[in-house]
DSSP file (Angstrom, degrees, kcal/mol; ACC not computed):
  #  RESIDUE AA STRUCTURE BP1 BP2  ACC     N-H-->O    O-->H-N    N-H-->O    O-->H-N    TCO  KAPPA ALPHA  PHI   PSI    X-CA   Y-CA   Z-CA
    1    1 A V              0   0    0      0, 0.0    23,-2.9     0, 0.0     2,-0.7   0.000 360.0 360.0 360.0 123.4   87.3  118.8   75.8
    2    2 A D  E     +a   24   0A   0     21,-0.2     2,-0.3    23,-0.1    21,-0.1  -0.884 360.0 135.7-114.0  96.3   90.1  116.9   74.1
    3    3 A S  E     -a   25   0A   0     21,-0.9    23,-0.7    -2,-0.7    24,-0.4  -0.963  56.0-142.2-144.5 155.0   93.0  119.4   73.9
    4    4 A G  S    S+     0   0    0     -2,-0.3    -1,-0.1    21,-0.2    24,-0.0   0.542  90.5  74.7 -91.8  -9.1   96.7  119.6   74.4
    5    5 A E  S    S+     0   0    0     22,-0.1     2,-0.4     2,-0.0    -1,-0.1   0.915  75.3  75.8 -76.6 -44.0   96.6  123.1   75.9
    6    6 A P        +     0   0    0      0, 0.0    22,-0.4     0, 0.0    21,-0.2  -0.547  43.9 133.7 -75.1 125.9   95.2  122.5   79.4
    7    7 A F        +     0   0    0     -2,-0.4     2,-0.2    20,-0.1    -2,-0.0   0.424  53.5  70.1-142.6 -11.4   97.8  121.1   81.7
    8    8 A E  S  > S-     0   0    0      1,-0.1     4,-1.8    48,-0.0     5,-0.2  -0.698  86.1-111.9-107.3 163.1   97.6  123.2   84.9
    9    9 A V  H  > S+     0   0    0     -2,-0.2     4,-2.7     1,-0.2     5,-0.2   0.899 116.9  56.8 -58.1 -42.6   94.8  123.3   87.5
   10   10 A H  H  > S+     0   0    0      1,-0.2     4,-2.2     2,-0.2    -1,-0.2   0.899 105.0  51.2 -58.5 -42.3   93.9  126.8   86.5
   11   11 A H  H  > S+     0   0    0      1,-0.2     4,-2.1     2,-0.2    -1,-0.2   0.929 112.1  45.8 -61.5 -45.7   93.3  125.7   82.9
   12   12 A L  H  X S+     0   0    0     -4,-1.8     4,-2.5     1,-0.2     5,-0.2   0.904 110.3  54.1 -65.3 -40.8   91.0  122.9   83.9
   13   13 A C  H  X S+     0   0    0     -4,-2.7     4,-2.6     1,-0.2    -1,-0.2   0.911 108.5  49.4 -60.6 -42.2   89.1  125.1   86.3
   14   14 A L  H  X S+     0   0    0     -4,-2.2     4,-1.3     2,-0.2    -1,-0.2   0.919 110.7  49.8 -63.7 -42.6   88.4  127.6   83.6
   15   15 A L  H  <>S+     0   0    0     -4,-2.1     5,-2.5     1,-0.2    -2,-0.2   0.923 114.0  45.4 -61.5 -43.1   87.2  124.9   81.2
   16   16 A F  H ><5S+     0   0    0     -4,-2.5    61,-1.8     1,-0.2     3,-1.6   0.886 109.4  53.3 -70.3 -38.6   84.9  123.5   83.9
   17   17 A T  H 3<5S+     0   0    0     -4,-2.6    62,-2.8     1,-0.3    -1,-0.2   0.745 108.1  52.8 -70.9 -19.5   83.5  126.9   85.0
   18   18 A F  T 3<5S-     0   0    0     -4,-1.3    -1,-0.3    -3,-0.2    -2,-0.2   0.254 132.6 -86.7 -98.7  13.4   82.6  127.6   81.4
   19   19 A G  T < 5S+     0   0    0     -3,-1.6    -3,-0.2     1,-0.3    -2,-0.1   0.455  70.8 151.0 110.0   1.6   80.7  124.4   81.0
   20   20 A A      < -     0   0    0     -5,-2.5    -1,-0.3    -6,-0.2     3,-0.1  -0.435  30.6-158.1 -66.9 139.0   83.1  121.6   80.0
   21   21 A D  S    S-     0   0    0      1,-0.3     2,-0.3    -2,-0.1    -1,-0.1   0.825  72.2  -6.0 -84.3 -34.7   81.9  118.1   81.2
   22   22 A A        -     0   0    0     -7,-0.1     2,-0.4     2,-0.0    -1,-0.3  -0.963  61.7-146.1-154.3 164.7   85.3  116.5   81.0
   23   23 A C        -     0   0    0     -2,-0.3   -21,-0.2    -3,-0.1   -11,-0.0  -0.997   5.2-165.3-142.5 135.1   88.8  117.2   79.9
   24   24 A C  E     -a    2   0A   0    -23,-2.9     2,-2.0    -2,-0.4   -21,-0.9  -0.859   8.3-166.4-118.8  93.7   91.5  115.0   78.3
   25   25 A P  E >>  +a    3   0A   0      0, 0.0     4,-1.6     0, 0.0     3,-0.7  -0.518  14.7 172.3 -80.5  78.4   94.8  116.9   78.6
   26   26 A Y  H 3> S+     0   0    0     -2,-2.0     4,-2.5   -23,-0.7   -22,-0.2   0.768  71.2  60.6 -65.3 -26.1   96.7  114.6   76.2
   27   27 A N  H 3> S+     0   0    0    -24,-0.4     4,-2.1     2,-0.2    -1,-0.3   0.900 105.0  48.8 -66.5 -38.7   99.8  116.9   76.0
   28   28 A A  H <> S+     0   0    0     -3,-0.7     4,-1.9   -22,-0.4    -2,-0.2   0.902 111.9  49.3 -65.0 -40.3  100.3  116.5   79.8
   29   29 A Y  H  X S+     0   0    0     -4,-1.6     4,-2.2     2,-0.2    -2,-0.2   0.893 110.0  50.8 -65.9 -39.6   99.9  112.7   79.4
   30   30 A E  H  X S+     0   0    0     -4,-2.5     4,-2.5     1,-0.2    -1,-0.2   0.879 108.3  52.9 -64.6 -36.8  102.5  112.7   76.5
   31   31 A A  H  X S+     0   0    0     -4,-2.1     4,-2.6     2,-0.2    -2,-0.2   0.894 107.9  50.8 -65.1 -39.3  104.9  114.7   78.8
   32   32 A I  H  X S+     0   0    0     -4,-1.9     4,-2.1     2,-0.2    -2,-0.2   0.920 111.0  48.4 -63.5 -43.7  104.5  112.1   81.5
   33   33 A I  H  X S+     0   0    0     -4,-2.2     4,-2.6     2,-0.2    -2,-0.2   0.919 112.4  48.7 -62.1 -43.8  105.2  109.3   79.0
   34   34 A K  H  X S+     0   0    0     -4,-2.5     4,-2.3     1,-0.2     6,-0.2   0.914 110.7  50.0 -64.6 -42.5  108.3  111.1   77.7
   35   35 A L  H  <>S+     0   0    0     -4,-2.6     5,-2.3     1,-0.2     6,-0.9   0.892 112.0  49.1 -62.0 -38.9  109.6  111.8   81.2
   36   36 A H  H ><5S+     0   0    0     -4,-2.1     3,-1.1     4,-0.2    -2,-0.2   0.931 111.8  47.4 -65.9 -45.5  109.2  108.1   82.0
   37   37 A R  H 3<5S+     0   0    0     -4,-2.6    -2,-0.2     1,-0.3    -1,-0.2   0.844 110.3  52.9 -65.8 -33.2  111.0  106.9   78.9
   38   38 A D  T 3<5S-     0   0    0     -4,-2.3    -1,-0.3    -5,-0.2    -2,-0.2   0.529 115.0-117.7 -79.1  -5.3  113.8  109.4   79.5
   39   39 A G  T < 5S+     0   0    0     -3,-1.1    -3,-0.2    -4,-0.4    -2,-0.1   0.665  81.9 120.7  79.7  16.9  114.3  108.0   83.0
   40   40 A K      < +     0   0    0     -5,-2.3     2,-0.5    -6,-0.2    -4,-0.2   0.575  67.8  57.1 -89.0 -10.2  113.4  111.3   84.7
   41   41 A V        -     0   0    0     -6,-0.9    -2,-0.2    -5,-0.1    -1,-0.1  -0.986  65.0-162.9-122.9 123.1  110.5  109.8   86.6
   42   42 A A        +     0   0    0     -2,-0.5    -1,-0.1     2,-0.0     2,-0.0   0.694  66.9  87.5 -78.7 -18.4  111.1  106.8   88.8
   43   43 A L  S    S-     0   0    0      1,-0.1    -2,-0.1     2,-0.1     2,-0.1  -0.328  87.2-101.9 -76.2 161.2  107.4  105.8   88.9
   44   44 A G     >  -     0   0    0      1,-0.1     4,-2.4    -2,-0.0     5,-0.2  -0.372  36.3-106.5 -72.8 163.3  105.7  103.6   86.4
   45   45 A E  H  > S+     0   0    0      1,-0.2     4,-2.6     2,-0.2     5,-0.2   0.919 119.1  50.2 -59.7 -45.3  103.6  105.3   83.8
   46   46 A E  H  > S+     0   0    0      1,-0.2     4,-2.4     2,-0.2    -1,-0.2   0.911 111.9  47.2 -61.9 -43.1  100.3  104.2   85.4
   47   47 A K  H  > S+     0   0    0      2,-0.2     4,-2.5     1,-0.2    -1,-0.2   0.883 111.6  51.4 -66.3 -38.0  101.3  105.4   88.8
   48   48 A A  H  X S+     0   0    0     -4,-2.4     4,-2.3     2,-0.2    -2,-0.2   0.903 110.3  49.2 -64.9 -40.8  102.5  108.8   87.3
   49   49 A F  H  X S+     0   0    0     -4,-2.6     4,-2.7     2,-0.2    -2,-0.2   0.925 111.2  49.7 -62.0 -44.6   99.1  109.1   85.5
   50   50 A Q  H  X S+     0   0    0     -4,-2.4     4,-2.5     1,-0.2    -2,-0.2   0.908 110.9  49.6 -60.5 -43.0   97.3  108.4   88.8
   51   51 A N  H  X S+     0   0    0     -4,-2.5     4,-2.4     2,-0.2    -1,-0.2   0.900 111.3  49.1 -63.8 -41.1   99.4  111.0   90.6
   52   52 A Y  H  X S+     0   0    0     -4,-2.3     4,-2.5     2,-0.2    -2,-0.2   0.942 112.9  46.5 -63.2 -47.9   98.7  113.6   87.9
   53   53 A K  H  X S+     0   0    0     -4,-2.7     4,-2.4     1,-0.2    -2,-0.2   0.903 113.4  49.2 -61.6 -41.7   94.9  112.9   88.0
   54   54 A K  H  X S+     0   0    0     -4,-2.5     4,-2.4    -5,-0.2    -1,-0.2   0.900 111.5  49.3 -65.0 -41.4   94.9  113.0   91.8
   55   55 A A  H  X S+     0   0    0     -4,-2.4     4,-2.2     2,-0.2    -2,-0.2   0.902 111.7  48.3 -65.1 -41.7   96.8  116.3   91.9
   56   56 A M  H  X S+     0   0    0     -4,-2.5     4,-2.3     2,-0.2    -2,-0.2   0.917 112.5  48.8 -65.2 -42.7   94.5  117.9   89.3
   57   57 A G  H  X S+     0   0    0     -4,-2.4     4,-2.2     1,-0.2    -2,-0.2   0.913 112.3  47.8 -62.6 -43.2   91.4  116.8   91.3
   58   58 A A  H  X S+     0   0    0     -4,-2.4     4,-2.0     1,-0.2    -1,-0.2   0.879 111.5  51.6 -65.9 -37.3   92.8  118.1   94.6
   59   59 A G  H  X S+     0   0    0     -4,-2.2     4,-2.2     2,-0.2    -2,-0.2   0.903 109.1  49.2 -65.9 -41.4   93.7  121.4   92.9
   60   60 A I  H  X S+     0   0    0     -4,-2.3     4,-2.5     1,-0.2    -2,-0.2   0.916 111.0  50.4 -64.4 -42.7   90.2  121.8   91.5
   61   61 A L  H  X S+     0   0    0     -4,-2.2     4,-2.5     1,-0.2    -1,-0.2   0.879 109.0  52.4 -61.9 -37.1   88.7  121.1   94.9
   62   62 A K  H  X S+     0   0    0     -4,-2.0     4,-2.2     2,-0.2    -2,-0.2   0.912 109.4  48.3 -65.9 -42.6   91.0  123.6   96.5
   63   63 A V  H  X S+     0   0    0     -4,-2.2     4,-1.3     1,-0.2    -2,-0.2   0.928 113.0  48.3 -62.3 -44.9   90.0  126.3   94.0
   64   64 A M  H  X>S+     0   0    0     -4,-2.5     5,-2.8     1,-0.2     4,-0.5   0.905 110.4  51.6 -62.5 -41.1   86.3  125.5   94.6
   65   65 A A  H ><5S+     0   0    0     -4,-2.5     3,-1.0     1,-0.2    -1,-0.2   0.886 106.4  53.7 -64.6 -38.8   86.8  125.6   98.4
   66   66 A K  H 3<5S+     0   0    0     -4,-2.2    -1,-0.2     1,-0.3    -2,-0.2   0.802 110.3  48.1 -65.7 -27.1   88.5  129.0   98.2
   67   67 A M  H 3<5S-     0   0    0     -4,-1.3    -1,-0.3    -3,-0.3    -2,-0.2   0.499 118.3-112.8 -89.9  -4.5   85.5  130.3   96.3
   68   68 A G  T <<5S+     0   0    0     -3,-1.0     2,-0.5    -4,-0.5    -3,-0.2   0.755  70.6 138.5  80.6  25.1   83.1  128.8   98.9
   69   69 A I      < +     0   0    0     -5,-2.8    -1,-0.3    -6,-0.1    -2,-0.2  -0.901  27.1 177.9-106.9 128.2   81.6  126.2   96.4
   70   70 A S        +     0   0    0     -2,-0.5     2,-0.4     1,-0.1    -1,-0.1   0.593  62.7  55.9-106.2 -12.7   81.0  122.7   97.8
   71   71 A A    >>  -     0   0    0      1,-0.1     4,-1.1    -7,-0.1     3,-0.9  -0.971  68.2-140.7-126.5 137.0   79.5  120.9   94.8
   72   72 A F  H 3> S+     0   0    0     -2,-0.4     4,-3.0     1,-0.3     3,-0.4   0.839 103.2  63.7 -62.4 -32.4   80.9  120.5   91.3
   73   73 A Q  H 34 S+     0   0    0      1,-0.2    -1,-0.3     2,-0.2     5,-0.0   0.842 102.1  50.1 -60.3 -33.2   77.5  121.0   89.9
   74   74 A S  H <4 S+     0   0    0     -3,-0.9    -1,-0.2     1,-0.2    -2,-0.2   0.796 114.8  44.3 -74.0 -28.0   77.4  124.5   91.3
   75   75 A Y  H >< S+     0   0    0     -4,-1.1     3,-1.7    -3,-0.4     4,-0.3   0.869  92.9  89.1 -83.1 -40.8   80.9  125.2   89.8
   76   76 A K  T 3< S-     0   0    0     -4,-3.0   -59,-0.3     1,-0.3   -60,-0.1  -0.417 107.1  -1.7 -66.9 124.2   80.3  123.8   86.3
   77   77 A G  T 3  S+     0   0    0    -61,-1.8    -1,-0.3    -2,-0.2   -60,-0.2   0.521  93.5 121.0  78.7   5.2   78.9  126.3   83.9
   78   78 A A    <   -     0   0    0     -3,-1.7   -60,-0.2   -62,-0.2    -2,-0.1   0.720  60.7-148.2 -75.5 -20.1   78.7  129.1   86.5
   79   79 A Q        +     0   0    0    -62,-2.8   -61,-0.1    -4,-0.3    -3,-0.1   0.901  46.7 143.7  52.7  47.0   81.0  131.4   84.5
   80   80 A I        +     0   0    0     -5,-0.3     2,-0.3   -63,-0.1    -1,-0.1   0.264  48.1  73.4 -99.0  10.7   82.4  132.9   87.6
   81   81 A A  S    S-     0   0    0    -67,-0.1     0, 0.0   -64,-0.1     0, 0.0  -0.889  74.0-130.5-123.1 154.7   85.9  133.3   86.4
   82   82 A E              0   0    0     -2,-0.3    -2,-0.0     1,-0.1   -68,-0.0  -0.915 360.0 360.0-102.6 126.5   87.5  135.7   83.9
   83   83 A P              0   0    0      0, 0.0    -1,-0.1     0, 0.0   -69,-0.0   0.505 360.0 360.0 -67.8 360.0   89.6  134.0   81.2
């Protein structure tokens, strides 16, 4: 999914549970670049991207753990969430 709409963990979780293989939240990436250029983020762009990706991954794992799912293959396409 290449979309500007998903930027929170919940958005990504919904996309994955309904079958998306990958997601590129370009609006979130553009926001990180803008914050960096405006001087509101002290980190470099690459480090900020890494932090965002790590936070999203940890959030998805937390959602899966709360549902009792241990493997992403079991979560992807399961349609166990209501949009």
